[in-house]
N, CA, C, O and CB atoms as a CASP TS submission, in Angstrom:
PFRMAT TS
TARGET T0000
AUTHOR 0000-0000-0000
METHOD Language model
MODEL 1
PARENT N/A
ATOM      1  N   UNK     1      12.872  -3.068  -4.050  1.00  0.00           N
ATOM      2  CA  UNK     1      11.542  -2.771  -3.691  1.00  0.00           C
ATOM      3  C   UNK     1      11.224  -2.587  -1.889  1.00  0.00           C
ATOM      4  O   UNK     1      12.083  -2.912  -1.069  1.00  0.00           O
ATOM      5  CB  UNK     1      10.684  -4.031  -4.374  1.00  0.00           C
ATOM      6  N   UNK     2       9.813  -2.001  -1.465  1.00  0.00           N
ATOM      7  CA  UNK     2      10.184  -1.695  -0.195  1.00  0.00           C
ATOM      8  C   UNK     2       8.930  -2.869   0.403  1.00  0.00           C
ATOM      9  O   UNK     2       7.998  -2.568   1.149  1.00  0.00           O
ATOM     10  CB  UNK     2      10.098   0.171   0.234  1.00  0.00           C
ATOM     11  N   UNK     3       9.195  -4.121  -0.110  1.00  0.00           N
ATOM     12  CA  UNK     3       8.082  -4.857   0.285  1.00  0.00           C
ATOM     13  C   UNK     3       7.556  -4.999   1.612  1.00  0.00           C
ATOM     14  O   UNK     3       6.366  -5.229   1.824  1.00  0.00           O
ATOM     15  CB  UNK     3       8.271  -5.940  -0.075  1.00  0.00           C
ATOM     16  N   UNK     4       8.628  -4.832   2.723  1.00  0.00           N
ATOM     17  CA  UNK     4       8.638  -5.344   4.165  1.00  0.00           C
ATOM     18  C   UNK     4       7.547  -4.140   5.043  1.00  0.00           C
ATOM     19  O   UNK     4       6.682  -4.222   5.915  1.00  0.00           O
ATOM     20  CB  UNK     4      10.507  -5.363   4.827  1.00  0.00           C
ATOM     21  N   UNK     5       8.168  -3.059   4.243  1.00  0.00           N
ATOM     22  CA  UNK     5       7.391  -1.913   4.544  1.00  0.00           C
ATOM     23  C   UNK     5       6.234  -1.683   4.476  1.00  0.00           C
ATOM     24  O   UNK     5       5.642  -0.959   5.276  1.00  0.00           O
ATOM     25  CB  UNK     5       7.662  -1.153   4.083  1.00  0.00           C
ATOM     26  N   UNK     6       5.537  -2.458   3.178  1.00  0.00           N
ATOM     27  CA  UNK     6       4.204  -1.856   2.721  1.00  0.00           C
ATOM     28  C   UNK     6       4.425  -0.702   1.660  1.00  0.00           C
ATOM     29  O   UNK     6       5.185   0.261   1.549  1.00  0.00           O
ATOM     30  CB  UNK     6       3.392  -1.254   4.009  1.00  0.00           C
ATOM     31  N   UNK     7       3.330  -1.303   0.891  1.00  0.00           N
ATOM     32  CA  UNK     7       3.448  -0.228  -1.164  1.00  0.00           C
ATOM     33  C   UNK     7       2.052   0.171  -1.109  1.00  0.00           C
ATOM     34  O   UNK     7       1.279  -0.687  -0.681  1.00  0.00           O
ATOM     35  CB  UNK     7       3.758  -1.503  -3.263  1.00  0.00           C
ATOM     36  N   UNK     8       1.620   1.172  -1.416  1.00  0.00           N
ATOM     37  CA  UNK     8       0.411   1.660  -2.402  1.00  0.00           C
ATOM     38  C   UNK     8       0.245   1.089  -3.552  1.00  0.00           C
ATOM     39  O   UNK     8       1.054   0.332  -4.087  1.00  0.00           O
ATOM     40  CB  UNK     8       0.468   2.959  -2.790  1.00  0.00           C
ATOM     41  N   UNK     9      -1.116   1.525  -4.107  1.00  0.00           N
ATOM     42  CA  UNK     9      -1.470   0.704  -4.737  1.00  0.00           C
ATOM     43  C   UNK     9      -0.957   1.018  -6.218  1.00  0.00           C
ATOM     44  O   UNK     9      -1.257   0.181  -7.069  1.00  0.00           O
ATOM     45  CB  UNK     9      -2.772   0.562  -4.476  1.00  0.00           C
ATOM     46  N   UNK    10      -0.477   1.739  -6.478  1.00  0.00           N
ATOM     47  CA  UNK    10       0.190   2.964  -7.525  1.00  0.00           C
ATOM     48  C   UNK    10       1.637   2.443  -7.546  1.00  0.00           C
ATOM     49  O   UNK    10       2.282   2.479  -8.594  1.00  0.00           O
ATOM     50  CB  UNK    10       0.119   4.817  -6.872  1.00  0.00           C
ATOM     51  N   UNK    11       2.168   1.947  -6.379  1.00  0.00           N
ATOM     52  CA  UNK    11       3.700   1.355  -6.376  1.00  0.00           C
ATOM     53  C   UNK    11       3.379   0.131  -6.880  1.00  0.00           C
ATOM     54  O   UNK    11       3.845  -0.199  -7.971  1.00  0.00           O
ATOM     55  CB  UNK    11       4.567   1.232  -4.899  1.00  0.00           C
ATOM     56  N   UNK    12       2.583  -0.678  -6.203  1.00  0.00           N
ATOM     57  CA  UNK    12       2.284  -2.210  -6.670  1.00  0.00           C
ATOM     58  C   UNK    12       1.897  -2.050  -8.292  1.00  0.00           C
ATOM     59  O   UNK    12       2.555  -2.764  -9.049  1.00  0.00           O
ATOM     60  CB  UNK    12       0.833  -2.991  -5.685  1.00  0.00           C
ATOM     61  N   UNK    13       1.304  -1.536  -8.644  1.00  0.00           N
ATOM     62  CA  UNK    13       0.885  -1.335 -10.075  1.00  0.00           C
ATOM     63  C   UNK    13       2.278  -1.391 -11.004  1.00  0.00           C
ATOM     64  O   UNK    13       2.517  -2.259 -11.843  1.00  0.00           O
ATOM     65  CB  UNK    13       0.048   0.197 -10.237  1.00  0.00           C
ATOM     66  N   UNK    14       3.244  -0.127 -10.616  1.00  0.00           N
ATOM     67  CA  UNK    14       4.556   0.245 -11.306  1.00  0.00           C
ATOM     68  C   UNK    14       5.084  -0.786 -11.195  1.00  0.00           C
ATOM     69  O   UNK    14       5.676  -1.083 -12.233  1.00  0.00           O
ATOM     70  CB  UNK    14       5.405   1.312 -10.856  1.00  0.00           C
ATOM     71  N   UNK    15       5.203  -1.771 -10.149  1.00  0.00           N
ATOM     72  CA  UNK    15       6.222  -2.752  -9.879  1.00  0.00           C
ATOM     73  C   UNK    15       5.687  -3.831 -10.572  1.00  0.00           C
ATOM     74  O   UNK    15       6.541  -4.511 -11.141  1.00  0.00           O
ATOM     75  CB  UNK    15       6.524  -3.052  -8.406  1.00  0.00           C
ATOM     76  N   UNK    16       4.273  -4.283 -10.727  1.00  0.00           N
ATOM     77  CA  UNK    16       3.863  -5.343 -11.557  1.00  0.00           C
ATOM     78  C   UNK    16       3.967  -4.812 -12.942  1.00  0.00           C
ATOM     79  O   UNK    16       3.981  -5.743 -13.747  1.00  0.00           O
ATOM     80  CB  UNK    16       2.462  -5.850 -11.217  1.00  0.00           C
ATOM     81  N   UNK    17       4.034  -3.817 -13.415  1.00  0.00           N
ATOM     82  CA  UNK    17       4.100  -3.221 -14.871  1.00  0.00           C
ATOM     83  C   UNK    17       2.468  -3.566 -15.472  1.00  0.00           C
ATOM     84  O   UNK    17       2.275  -3.982 -16.614  1.00  0.00           O
ATOM     85  CB  UNK    17       5.522  -4.103 -15.927  1.00  0.00           C
ATOM     86  N   UNK    18       1.427  -3.321 -14.526  1.00  0.00           N
ATOM     87  CA  UNK    18       0.214  -3.552 -14.751  1.00  0.00           C
ATOM     88  C   UNK    18      -0.542  -2.149 -14.750  1.00  0.00           C
ATOM     89  O   UNK    18      -0.035  -1.361 -13.952  1.00  0.00           O
ATOM     90  CB  UNK    18      -0.250  -4.542 -13.786  1.00  0.00           C
ATOM     91  N   UNK    19      -1.496  -1.713 -15.365  1.00  0.00           N
ATOM     92  CA  UNK    19      -2.402  -0.734 -15.158  1.00  0.00           C
ATOM     93  C   UNK    19      -2.691  -0.214 -13.821  1.00  0.00           C
ATOM     94  O   UNK    19      -1.771  -0.847 -13.303  1.00  0.00           O
ATOM     95  CB  UNK    19      -3.460  -1.131 -15.652  1.00  0.00           C
ATOM     96  N   UNK    20      -3.140   0.336 -12.959  1.00  0.00           N
ATOM     97  CA  UNK    20      -3.593   0.652 -11.729  1.00  0.00           C
ATOM     98  C   UNK    20      -4.864   0.460 -11.202  1.00  0.00           C
ATOM     99  O   UNK    20      -5.103   0.486  -9.994  1.00  0.00           O
ATOM    100  CB  UNK    20      -3.397   1.707 -11.600  1.00  0.00           C
ATOM    101  N   UNK    21      -6.019   0.189 -12.430  1.00  0.00           N
ATOM    102  CA  UNK    21      -7.009  -0.317 -11.825  1.00  0.00           C
ATOM    103  C   UNK    21      -7.141  -1.858 -12.007  1.00  0.00           C
ATOM    104  O   UNK    21      -8.076  -2.526 -11.567  1.00  0.00           O
ATOM    105  CB  UNK    21      -8.098   0.381 -12.233  1.00  0.00           C
ATOM    106  N   UNK    22      -5.943  -2.395 -12.805  1.00  0.00           N
ATOM    107  CA  UNK    22      -5.958  -4.061 -12.607  1.00  0.00           C
ATOM    108  C   UNK    22      -5.218  -4.336 -11.174  1.00  0.00           C
ATOM    109  O   UNK    22      -5.612  -5.237 -10.432  1.00  0.00           O
ATOM    110  CB  UNK    22      -5.007  -4.957 -13.991  1.00  0.00           C
ATOM    111  N   UNK    23      -4.048  -3.436 -10.823  1.00  0.00           N
ATOM    112  CA  UNK    23      -3.863  -3.569  -9.491  1.00  0.00           C
ATOM    113  C   UNK    23      -4.779  -3.571  -8.586  1.00  0.00           C
ATOM    114  O   UNK    23      -5.040  -4.502  -7.824  1.00  0.00           O
ATOM    115  CB  UNK    23      -3.196  -2.835  -9.152  1.00  0.00           C
ATOM    116  N   UNK    24      -5.333  -2.445  -8.650  1.00  0.00           N
ATOM    117  CA  UNK    24      -6.615  -2.381  -7.773  1.00  0.00           C
ATOM    118  C   UNK    24      -7.725  -3.392  -7.410  1.00  0.00           C
ATOM    119  O   UNK    24      -8.245  -3.422  -6.294  1.00  0.00           O
ATOM    120  CB  UNK    24      -7.273  -1.502  -8.269  1.00  0.00           C
ATOM    121  N   UNK    25      -8.067  -4.252  -8.468  1.00  0.00           N
ATOM    122  CA  UNK    25      -8.722  -4.934  -8.235  1.00  0.00           C
ATOM    123  C   UNK    25      -8.054  -6.308  -7.932  1.00  0.00           C
ATOM    124  O   UNK    25      -8.833  -7.120  -7.434  1.00  0.00           O
ATOM    125  CB  UNK    25      -9.522  -4.785  -9.057  1.00  0.00           C
ATOM    126  N   UNK    26      -6.941  -6.688  -8.101  1.00  0.00           N
ATOM    127  CA  UNK    26      -6.210  -7.572  -7.648  1.00  0.00           C
ATOM    128  C   UNK    26      -5.953  -7.401  -6.256  1.00  0.00           C
ATOM    129  O   UNK    26      -6.311  -8.283  -5.475  1.00  0.00           O
ATOM    130  CB  UNK    26      -5.173  -7.641  -8.348  1.00  0.00           C
ATOM    131  N   UNK    27      -5.261  -6.169  -5.772  1.00  0.00           N
ATOM    132  CA  UNK    27      -5.321  -5.707  -4.460  1.00  0.00           C
ATOM    133  C   UNK    27      -6.426  -6.080  -3.707  1.00  0.00           C
ATOM    134  O   UNK    27      -6.295  -6.309  -2.505  1.00  0.00           O
ATOM    135  CB  UNK    27      -5.246  -4.425  -4.434  1.00  0.00           C
ATOM    136  N   UNK    28      -7.788  -6.192  -4.418  1.00  0.00           N
ATOM    137  CA  UNK    28      -8.847  -6.101  -3.599  1.00  0.00           C
ATOM    138  C   UNK    28      -9.150  -7.683  -3.407  1.00  0.00           C
ATOM    139  O   UNK    28      -9.665  -7.957  -2.323  1.00  0.00           O
ATOM    140  CB  UNK    28     -10.048  -5.169  -4.230  1.00  0.00           C
ATOM    141  N   UNK    29      -8.925  -8.693  -4.230  1.00  0.00           N
ATOM    142  CA  UNK    29      -9.292 -10.084  -4.069  1.00  0.00           C
ATOM    143  C   UNK    29      -8.107 -10.541  -2.958  1.00  0.00           C
ATOM    144  O   UNK    29      -8.326 -11.339  -2.046  1.00  0.00           O
ATOM    145  CB  UNK    29      -9.283 -10.976  -5.636  1.00  0.00           C
ATOM    146  N   UNK    30      -6.658  -9.807  -3.235  1.00  0.00           N
ATOM    147  CA  UNK    30      -5.949 -10.499  -1.985  1.00  0.00           C
ATOM    148  C   UNK    30      -6.359 -10.076  -0.791  1.00  0.00           C
ATOM    149  O   UNK    30      -6.249 -10.934   0.086  1.00  0.00           O
ATOM    150  CB  UNK    30      -4.533 -10.329  -1.930  1.00  0.00           C
ATOM    151  N   UNK    31      -6.858  -8.898  -0.402  1.00  0.00           N
ATOM    152  CA  UNK    31      -7.529  -8.355   0.899  1.00  0.00           C
ATOM    153  C   UNK    31      -8.380  -9.425   1.100  1.00  0.00           C
ATOM    154  O   UNK    31      -8.195 -10.343   1.899  1.00  0.00           O
ATOM    155  CB  UNK    31      -8.324  -6.902   0.841  1.00  0.00           C
ATOM    156  N   UNK    32      -9.420  -9.265   0.271  1.00  0.00           N
ATOM    157  CA  UNK    32     -10.605 -10.471   0.580  1.00  0.00           C
ATOM    158  C   UNK    32     -10.132 -11.838   0.938  1.00  0.00           C
ATOM    159  O   UNK    32     -10.734 -12.524   1.764  1.00  0.00           O
ATOM    160  CB  UNK    32     -11.528 -10.751  -0.716  1.00  0.00           C
ATOM    161  N   UNK    33      -9.095 -12.223   0.342  1.00  0.00           N
ATOM    162  CA  UNK    33      -8.568 -13.949   0.698  1.00  0.00           C
ATOM    163  C   UNK    33      -7.632 -13.552   1.654  1.00  0.00           C
ATOM    164  O   UNK    33      -6.586 -14.112   1.324  1.00  0.00           O
ATOM    165  CB  UNK    33      -7.730 -15.045  -0.682  1.00  0.00           C
ATOM    166  N   UNK    34      -7.449 -12.920   2.615  1.00  0.00           N
ATOM    167  CA  UNK    34      -6.572 -12.336   3.480  1.00  0.00           C
ATOM    168  C   UNK    34      -5.280 -12.567   3.492  1.00  0.00           C
ATOM    169  O   UNK    34      -4.537 -12.860   4.429  1.00  0.00           O
ATOM    170  CB  UNK    34      -6.893 -12.524   4.521  1.00  0.00           C
ATOM    171  N   UNK    35      -5.002 -12.357   1.983  1.00  0.00           N
ATOM    172  CA  UNK    35      -3.568 -13.216   1.490  1.00  0.00           C
ATOM    173  C   UNK    35      -2.681 -11.556   1.597  1.00  0.00           C
ATOM    174  O   UNK    35      -1.451 -11.610   1.587  1.00  0.00           O
ATOM    175  CB  UNK    35      -3.656 -14.258  -0.678  1.00  0.00           C
ATOM    176  N   UNK    36      -3.198 -10.489   1.670  1.00  0.00           N
ATOM    177  CA  UNK    36      -2.338  -9.447   2.130  1.00  0.00           C
ATOM    178  C   UNK    36      -3.423  -8.363   3.177  1.00  0.00           C
ATOM    179  O   UNK    36      -4.548  -8.767   3.470  1.00  0.00           O
ATOM    180  CB  UNK    36      -1.609  -8.627   0.623  1.00  0.00           C
ATOM    181  N   UNK    37      -2.971  -7.125   3.617  1.00  0.00           N
ATOM    182  CA  UNK    37      -3.664  -6.477   4.557  1.00  0.00           C
ATOM    183  C   UNK    37      -3.557  -5.531   4.243  1.00  0.00           C
ATOM    184  O   UNK    37      -2.511  -5.433   3.601  1.00  0.00           O
ATOM    185  CB  UNK    37      -3.479  -6.553   5.683  1.00  0.00           C
ATOM    186  N   UNK    38      -4.372  -4.122   4.349  1.00  0.00           N
ATOM    187  CA  UNK    38      -4.391  -2.967   3.538  1.00  0.00           C
ATOM    188  C   UNK    38      -4.013  -2.198   5.610  1.00  0.00           C
ATOM    189  O   UNK    38      -4.289  -2.740   6.680  1.00  0.00           O
ATOM    190  CB  UNK    38      -6.364  -2.571   2.221  1.00  0.00           C
ATOM    191  N   UNK    39      -3.477  -1.133   5.397  1.00  0.00           N
ATOM    192  CA  UNK    39      -3.504  -0.258   6.468  1.00  0.00           C
ATOM    193  C   UNK    39      -3.679   1.232   5.908  1.00  0.00           C
ATOM    194  O   UNK    39      -3.256   1.718   4.859  1.00  0.00           O
ATOM    195  CB  UNK    39      -2.209  -0.448   7.312  1.00  0.00           C
ATOM    196  N   UNK    40      -4.347   1.737   6.816  1.00  0.00           N
ATOM    197  CA  UNK    40      -5.133   3.070   6.392  1.00  0.00           C
ATOM    198  C   UNK    40      -5.978   3.238   5.078  1.00  0.00           C
ATOM    199  O   UNK    40      -6.296   2.274   4.382  1.00  0.00           O
ATOM    200  CB  UNK    40      -4.143   4.130   6.283  1.00  0.00           C
ATOM    201  N   UNK    41      -6.238   4.238   4.859  1.00  0.00           N
ATOM    202  CA  UNK    41      -6.947   4.605   3.759  1.00  0.00           C
ATOM    203  C   UNK    41      -7.012   5.518   2.605  1.00  0.00           C
ATOM    204  O   UNK    41      -6.435   6.573   2.868  1.00  0.00           O
ATOM    205  CB  UNK    41      -7.653   4.755   4.121  1.00  0.00           C
ATOM    206  N   UNK    42      -7.439   5.489   1.594  1.00  0.00           N
ATOM    207  CA  UNK    42      -7.186   6.560   0.547  1.00  0.00           C
ATOM    208  C   UNK    42      -5.861   7.006  -0.120  1.00  0.00           C
ATOM    209  O   UNK    42      -5.484   6.485  -1.170  1.00  0.00           O
ATOM    210  CB  UNK    42      -7.615   7.638   1.074  1.00  0.00           C
ATOM    211  N   UNK    43      -5.448   7.581   0.251  1.00  0.00           N
ATOM    212  CA  UNK    43      -4.268   8.393  -0.297  1.00  0.00           C
ATOM    213  C   UNK    43      -2.927   7.995   0.626  1.00  0.00           C
ATOM    214  O   UNK    43      -1.749   8.196   0.329  1.00  0.00           O
ATOM    215  CB  UNK    43      -4.632  10.132  -0.198  1.00  0.00           C
ATOM    216  N   UNK    44      -3.480   7.348   1.872  1.00  0.00           N
ATOM    217  CA  UNK    44      -2.484   6.847   2.723  1.00  0.00           C
ATOM    218  C   UNK    44      -2.580   5.429   2.908  1.00  0.00           C
ATOM    219  O   UNK    44      -1.902   4.794   3.716  1.00  0.00           O
ATOM    220  CB  UNK    44      -2.516   7.484   3.956  1.00  0.00           C
ATOM    221  N   UNK    45      -3.669   4.828   1.936  1.00  0.00           N
ATOM    222  CA  UNK    45      -3.800   3.364   1.886  1.00  0.00           C
ATOM    223  C   UNK    45      -2.043   2.744   1.811  1.00  0.00           C
ATOM    224  O   UNK    45      -1.184   3.417   1.242  1.00  0.00           O
ATOM    225  CB  UNK    45      -4.870   2.924   0.353  1.00  0.00           C
ATOM    226  N   UNK    46      -1.803   1.748   2.299  1.00  0.00           N
ATOM    227  CA  UNK    46      -0.801   0.868   1.852  1.00  0.00           C
ATOM    228  C   UNK    46      -0.794  -0.682   2.321  1.00  0.00           C
ATOM    229  O   UNK    46      -1.075  -1.022   3.471  1.00  0.00           O
ATOM    230  CB  UNK    46       0.408   1.482   2.246  1.00  0.00           C
ATOM    231  N   UNK    47      -0.448  -1.548   1.320  1.00  0.00           N
ATOM    232  CA  UNK    47      -0.329  -2.695   1.822  1.00  0.00           C
ATOM    233  C   UNK    47       0.733  -3.296   1.783  1.00  0.00           C
ATOM    234  O   UNK    47       1.711  -3.040   1.080  1.00  0.00           O
ATOM    235  CB  UNK    47      -1.039  -3.335   1.460  1.00  0.00           C
ATOM    236  N   UNK    48       0.528  -4.504   2.881  1.00  0.00           N
ATOM    237  CA  UNK    48       1.731  -5.028   3.223  1.00  0.00           C
ATOM    238  C   UNK    48       1.241  -6.813   3.507  1.00  0.00           C
ATOM    239  O   UNK    48       0.077  -7.208   3.432  1.00  0.00           O
ATOM    240  CB  UNK    48       2.411  -4.064   4.665  1.00  0.00           C
ATOM    241  N   UNK    49       2.392  -7.651   3.820  1.00  0.00           N
ATOM    242  CA  UNK    49       2.044  -9.205   4.314  1.00  0.00           C
ATOM    243  C   UNK    49       1.415  -9.534   5.540  1.00  0.00           C
ATOM    244  O   UNK    49       0.919 -10.650   5.692  1.00  0.00           O
ATOM    245  CB  UNK    49       3.203  -9.978   4.435  1.00  0.00           C
ATOM    246  N   UNK    50       1.375  -8.332   6.783  1.00  0.00           N
ATOM    247  CA  UNK    50       1.067  -8.426   7.511  1.00  0.00           C
ATOM    248  C   UNK    50       0.175  -7.122   8.146  1.00  0.00           C
ATOM    249  O   UNK    50       0.560  -5.972   7.932  1.00  0.00           O
ATOM    250  CB  UNK    50       1.964  -8.920   7.864  1.00  0.00           C
ATOM    251  N   UNK    51      -0.706  -7.320   8.721  1.00  0.00           N
ATOM    252  CA  UNK    51      -1.218  -6.165   9.316  1.00  0.00           C
ATOM    253  C   UNK    51      -0.782  -5.009  10.175  1.00  0.00           C
ATOM    254  O   UNK    51      -1.425  -3.975  10.355  1.00  0.00           O
ATOM    255  CB  UNK    51      -1.923  -6.542   9.828  1.00  0.00           C
ATOM    256  N   UNK    52       0.212  -5.268  10.605  1.00  0.00           N
ATOM    257  CA  UNK    52       1.340  -4.513  11.332  1.00  0.00           C
ATOM    258  C   UNK    52       2.434  -3.490  10.267  1.00  0.00           C
ATOM    259  O   UNK    52       2.740  -2.314  10.464  1.00  0.00           O
ATOM    260  CB  UNK    52       2.290  -5.800  12.129  1.00  0.00           C
ATOM    261  N   UNK    53       2.746  -4.134   9.445  1.00  0.00           N
ATOM    262  CA  UNK    53       3.386  -3.813   8.162  1.00  0.00           C
ATOM    263  C   UNK    53       2.586  -2.778   7.514  1.00  0.00           C
ATOM    264  O   UNK    53       3.110  -1.665   7.479  1.00  0.00           O
ATOM    265  CB  UNK    53       3.529  -5.028   7.249  1.00  0.00           C
ATOM    266  N   UNK    54       1.313  -2.922   6.943  1.00  0.00           N
ATOM    267  CA  UNK    54       0.403  -2.141   6.439  1.00  0.00           C
ATOM    268  C   UNK    54       0.248  -0.688   7.162  1.00  0.00           C
ATOM    269  O   UNK    54       0.431   0.421   6.661  1.00  0.00           O
ATOM    270  CB  UNK    54      -0.786  -2.912   6.461  1.00  0.00           C
ATOM    271  N   UNK    55      -0.129  -1.012   8.443  1.00  0.00           N
ATOM    272  CA  UNK    55      -0.257   0.176   8.827  1.00  0.00           C
ATOM    273  C   UNK    55       1.104   0.715   9.473  1.00  0.00           C
ATOM    274  O   UNK    55       1.048   1.895   9.819  1.00  0.00           O
ATOM    275  CB  UNK    55      -1.393   0.207   9.678  1.00  0.00           C
ATOM    276  N   UNK    56       1.820   0.326   9.604  1.00  0.00           N
ATOM    277  CA  UNK    56       3.461   0.735   9.851  1.00  0.00           C
ATOM    278  C   UNK    56       3.523   2.184   8.792  1.00  0.00           C
ATOM    279  O   UNK    56       3.806   3.362   9.013  1.00  0.00           O
ATOM    280  CB  UNK    56       4.820  -0.838   9.194  1.00  0.00           C
ATOM    281  N   UNK    57       3.082   1.376   7.483  1.00  0.00           N
ATOM    282  CA  UNK    57       3.642   2.000   6.263  1.00  0.00           C
ATOM    283  C   UNK    57       2.598   3.289   6.060  1.00  0.00           C
ATOM    284  O   UNK    57       2.907   4.427   5.707  1.00  0.00           O
ATOM    285  CB  UNK    57       3.682   0.850   4.880  1.00  0.00           C
ATOM    286  N   UNK    58       1.194   2.745   6.406  1.00  0.00           N
ATOM    287  CA  UNK    58       0.235   3.925   6.403  1.00  0.00           C
ATOM    288  C   UNK    58       0.378   5.266   7.222  1.00  0.00           C
ATOM    289  O   UNK    58      -0.111   6.311   6.793  1.00  0.00           O
ATOM    290  CB  UNK    58      -0.954   3.413   6.807  1.00  0.00           C
ATOM    291  N   UNK    59       1.061   5.201   8.409  1.00  0.00           N
ATOM    292  CA  UNK    59       1.751   5.865   9.263  1.00  0.00           C
ATOM    293  C   UNK    59       2.578   6.689   9.089  1.00  0.00           C
ATOM    294  O   UNK    59       2.525   7.907   9.263  1.00  0.00           O
ATOM    295  CB  UNK    59       2.174   5.315   9.830  1.00  0.00           C
ATOM    296  N   UNK    60       3.831   5.687   8.537  1.00  0.00           N
ATOM    297  CA  UNK    60       4.729   6.772   7.926  1.00  0.00           C
ATOM    298  C   UNK    60       4.227   7.382   6.553  1.00  0.00           C
ATOM    299  O   UNK    60       4.403   8.598   6.619  1.00  0.00           O
ATOM    300  CB  UNK    60       6.162   6.162   7.686  1.00  0.00           C
ATOM    301  N   UNK    61       3.749   7.075   5.502  1.00  0.00           N
ATOM    302  CA  UNK    61       3.002   8.104   4.545  1.00  0.00           C
ATOM    303  C   UNK    61       2.403   9.260   5.215  1.00  0.00           C
ATOM    304  O   UNK    61       2.628  10.347   4.682  1.00  0.00           O
ATOM    305  CB  UNK    61       1.856   7.438   3.782  1.00  0.00           C
ATOM    306  N   UNK    62       1.707   9.248   6.245  1.00  0.00           N
ATOM    307  CA  UNK    62       1.134  10.121   6.884  1.00  0.00           C
ATOM    308  C   UNK    62       2.200  11.273   7.143  1.00  0.00           C
ATOM    309  O   UNK    62       2.209  12.422   6.702  1.00  0.00           O
ATOM    310  CB  UNK    62       0.530   9.511   8.034  1.00  0.00           C
ATOM    311  N   UNK    63       3.074  10.644   7.966  1.00  0.00           N
ATOM    312  CA  UNK    63       3.913  11.555   8.359  1.00  0.00           C
ATOM    313  C   UNK    63       4.824  12.210   7.325  1.00  0.00           C
ATOM    314  O   UNK    63       4.988  13.430   7.338  1.00  0.00           O
ATOM    315  CB  UNK    63       4.597  11.004   9.304  1.00  0.00           C
ATOM    316  N   UNK    64       5.325  11.546   6.570  1.00  0.00           N
ATOM    317  CA  UNK    64       5.809  12.198   5.528  1.00  0.00           C
ATOM    318  C   UNK    64       4.746  13.003   4.897  1.00  0.00           C
ATOM    319  O   UNK    64       5.527  13.784   4.354  1.00  0.00           O
ATOM    320  CB  UNK    64       6.410  11.310   4.646  1.00  0.00           C
ATOM    321  N   UNK    65       3.738  13.378   4.582  1.00  0.00           N
ATOM    322  CA  UNK    65       3.083  14.358   4.073  1.00  0.00           C
ATOM    323  C   UNK    65       2.936  15.438   4.749  1.00  0.00           C
ATOM    324  O   UNK    65       2.893  16.558   4.239  1.00  0.00           O
ATOM    325  CB  UNK    65       2.085  14.029   3.746  1.00  0.00           C
ATOM    326  N   UNK    66       2.815  15.112   6.360  1.00  0.00           N
ATOM    327  CA  UNK    66       2.388  16.644   6.816  1.00  0.00           C
ATOM    328  C   UNK    66       4.262  17.137   7.146  1.00  0.00           C
ATOM    329  O   UNK    66       4.513  18.143   7.809  1.00  0.00           O
ATOM    330  CB  UNK    66       0.968  16.668   8.692  1.00  0.00           C
ATOM    331  N   UNK    67       5.281  16.325   6.617  1.00  0.00           N
ATOM    332  CA  UNK    67       6.802  17.344   6.675  1.00  0.00           C
ATOM    333  C   UNK    67       6.340  18.514   5.774  1.00  0.00           C
ATOM    334  O   UNK    67       5.377  18.383   5.018  1.00  0.00           O
ATOM    335  CB  UNK    67       8.490  16.509   5.883  1.00  0.00           C
ATOM    336  N   UNK    68       6.908  19.434   5.854  1.00  0.00           N
ATOM    337  CA  UNK    68       7.352  20.510   5.138  1.00  0.00           C
ATOM    338  C   UNK    68       8.345  20.341   3.825  1.00  0.00           C
ATOM    339  O   UNK    68       9.526  20.090   4.069  1.00  0.00           O
ATOM    340  CB  UNK    68       7.961  21.288   6.107  1.00  0.00           C
ATOM    341  N   UNK    69       7.986  20.448   2.635  1.00  0.00           N
ATOM    342  CA  UNK    69       8.929  20.196   1.614  1.00  0.00           C
ATOM    343  C   UNK    69      10.124  21.221   1.638  1.00  0.00           C
ATOM    344  O   UNK    69      10.312  22.346   2.100  1.00  0.00           O
ATOM    345  CB  UNK    69       8.212  20.223   0.283  1.00  0.00           C
ATOM    346  N   UNK    70      10.924  20.184   0.836  1.00  0.00           N
ATOM    347  CA  UNK    70      12.301  20.708   1.082  1.00  0.00           C
ATOM    348  C   UNK    70      13.102  21.260  -0.152  1.00  0.00           C
ATOM    349  O   UNK    70      14.241  21.703  -0.001  1.00  0.00           O
ATOM    350  CB  UNK    70      13.106  19.602   1.691  1.00  0.00           C
TER
END
């Protein structure tokens, strides 16, 4: 798993084996308790153990989305 680089809500749900709405609810509670951090918003939101890791993962996701498909 890419834990150090940050994960999307979909990746968290898949890794945990739970429906995405349940994972989103858990992520919201973990953010509120400051146990995890979110970088970016909407489709580029990534969650990580530190704010820097989450933001870096979000920026990587944005960069990957802007590259042409191969």
